[in-house]
N, C-alpha and C positions, 0 to 999 in steps of 0.2 A: 356844701354837701350836694346841692342841686346841680352846681357846675360839675362836680365830680361825676354824678350819675349821668349827666348829658354826654361827658367825655368818655363814659364807660370805665371809669377808674373805680376799682374796688381795693380796699385795704384789708390786711389781716394782721392779727397780733401773733407774734412769735412765741412759740412754746419752747421750753427747755428740752434739750436732747443731748444724747452722748454717743460716741462712737469710737472706733479704733482704726487706725490707718491699715488699708489693704494694699498688699503688693502681690504681683504675679511673678511666677518663676517657672522655668522649664523643669519637667519631671521625666524620668525614664523608668519604665518597668524593667527590673533586672532579671537576668537569667541566673538560676540557682542551681545549675547542674553540678558546679564545684562543690556546693554544699552537700549535695547527694553523695558525691565522690568522697568528701570528707568524712561524712557519717559512716560510710561503709569502712573506710580506711581506719577510722578511729576505733570502731567496733573490733576490727582485726588486731589493732595495736593493743587494745585492752585485753583481748584474749591471750595475746602473746605475753603480755606482762603477767597475767594470772598464771599462765603455764610456768614462766620462769621463776615466779615467787614460789610455786608448788615444788618445783625441782630444787630450789634453794633450801626449802624447808626440810626436804628429805636429805639432801647432802650435808646440811649443817648438823643434822642429828647424828648422821654416821660419822662425820668428822669429829664432833664432840666426843662420841663414844670412844673411837679409836684413839684420839688424843689422850683420853684418860687412861686407857689400857697401856698405850705406848709409854707414857710418863711414869707409870708405876712398874715398868719393865715386865709387864705380863706378856702373854704369848701373842704378840702382834709385831709383825716384821716392819722394818723401816720402809720397805717398798709399799707394803699395803697402807701404811699410814700416809705416806707421801701421795699415793694415788687418791685417796679420799680427800686430802687436802687440795690437790689440783682440781678435783671435780667441784669442791666447794667454792674455790676461788673463781673458777669459770662460771659457776652458777651465779655468783655475785655480780660478775661482769655482765652476763646476760640480763639480770634484773635492772642494773644501772642503764644499760643500753635501751631496754624496753621503755623505761621511764623517760629517758631522754627523747626517744621517738615520740612518745605521747606529748611531751612538752613542746617539741618542735612543731608538731602538727597543730597544736592549740595556738602557739605564737604566729604561725603563718596564717591561720584563720582570723586571729585578731588583728593582724596587720591588714588584711584584705577586707574584712567585713566589720570590724569594730568589736569593742568589748562586750556589748549586750548580746549580739548574735553568738559569739564564742561562749559566753555563759549559758545561753539557751541550749546550744549544742552539747556541751560537756556535761551539764546537769540534767539533760534529758527533759527540758520543759516541753509540755504538750504543744505550745504554740510553734516550736521549732518542727514538730512533725507536720503541722498544718502548712507550714511554708514548704516543706519537702514535697508534700503532696499537692502543692499549689491550691489549697483551700484558702490560703492567704498569699497575697503577692507583696513582694518588697519593691519599693519605689525609691529611687534617688532623686532628691530635690536640691537644686543648686542655686544659691542666691548669688546676686551680682557682688562683685568685689567691693563696690561702694554702698551695698545695701545693709540691711539689719545684720547684726553679728549672731543673733540667736533666732532660732525657729520656734513656732508655738507648738503646743502639745497636739493639736489636731489642725488639719488643713482640708480644703476641699479640692478635689481633682475633677477637671473637666474631662469627660469621657467622649469617645467617638460617638457621634449622634446627639451631641448637645446634653446628655445626661450628666449627672454629678454624683460623686461618692466621697464619703469621709475617709480620711487615712490618719492613723495614730502614730505618733512619734515612736521611734525605736532608739536611735542614738545619732551622735554625729557619724558621718561616713568618711573612712580614710581615703577614699579615692577622689580624684579631681575630674571634673568634666572639662575636657580640652577646649570646648567651645566658649566657656565662660570664665574659667579660672577663679571661681569664687568658693566659698564654703559650702560643703555638701552635707546633707542630712538624709537619714534613712527613716522611711515611714512603711507602715504596713497597711494594707486594705484587703477587705474580703474579695475574693475572686468574683468577677462579674463578666458577662459575655462581652467579648472584645478585648479584654485585657490579655495581653500576650507579651513575652520577653522581647525587649527591643522596641516597644511602643513608646512614642513620644506623647506626652500629656502637658496640660498647663495646670499648675498648682496656684490656688488662691490662698494666701496667707494673711491672717490678721496679726499685725505686729504693733509694738509700741504701746504706750500707756493710753488709758481712756482719755478721750477728748470731750470737753463740755462745750456746748455751742447750741446752735439752732439749725433747723432744716428749712431751706428756702425752695419752694416749689419752682419747677422750670417756667411756669407761666409768669413768674415775677422777675425773670432774668432778661435782660437785654444785652446785646453784644455791640460793643463799640471799640474800634481800633484794636481788635483781637483780644479784648478782655471782657469779662463778665461783670455786670453792674446791676444793682437794684436800686429802687428809689424808697428811701426811708422817710416816713412822715416825721416832720419836726414840730408842726404845729397844724391846726385845722386848716386844710386846704393848702398846705406848704409842704414841699418835698425836696429832699437833696439826694443827689446821686452818690451811691456808695459802691466801690469796687469790692468783689467777693472772690475768694480763691476757688479754683476748680479742682483742687488736688483731691477732695474727698467726695466722689459721687455718692448720692444717697437715694436710690430708688428713682423716682421721677423728679429729680431736683439735686441739690448740693447741700452737703453738711458744711456749715460755716462756724469756725471757732474764734474768729476775730473780726472786729468791725461792727458785728451786730449782737444784740443781747436779748435774752428772753424778756418779753413784756413790751418790746419795741414794736411798732407797726410798719409794715412795708406795703408797697402797692403790689396786690396779687394779680390784678387785671388792669390793663391800660398802660403799662409801663412804657411800651413802644410809642404810644401817643405822647407821653411825657417827653421821651428822648427827642422825638421830632420836633416837639414845640421848643425844647431847650436849644437845640441846634439851629432852628429857625431864628430864634431871638439873638443868636450870636452873629448872624450874618448882617453886616453893616450896610445900609443902602448907599448907593454911589450918589455923589453930589450931582 
């Protein structure tokens, strides 16, 4: 212990910790002008359908009345009955066409924006109005082709000026980012200064299962041959060098899930001196 103190070596006991893997992905703030256009066109199409259904209701009643009179040979001419029948059939066609126009519009919206946005638009969800008025912004996040297959329910977006904001999952996004060719996901975030359509952002996503391990402070890490190492205490005054992964940064250090366990002790200070001594002892004196 006295030798350790003279060498400036301090040890620490590792505490249990857990984390999840983080990945970054490009994000794009989307322009919603075509959603505004859809909303107006859909309202007009709904009005046309209601008008066509009203016309059909009137013409069907007249057709049914004249059909009864004509079939019982009452005072209704064939021409009058045929005219009413033609109007009724035309109004049926108008209703079918109006319904088809609505279905086509919704199908096009679903193919361009996904099922959830189409549902919000058709059913008049308040969140859809927030998007149209840009109180909420829609963001496309695209993961690499070899990255995770699913995206988390909430992500963090890095804003211009180094601020951050949270974004909530909406749905998978049917469009492809030509720069990446990976799976795209749609998120929404409250409008904040600097967010504008076409703005490129960086998304931070937490993916994968929870990992159990320990956190190694940066003061305990030494670098040799391009890799990170720590010195693990194996007995009083005895240490062995252990390579650690750098895949999971954790604050001012690394989260390590293999090679080190809670309860073990590592060198917190003086690791560089141990590395120097180890390498010096490996140099063989010339004869």
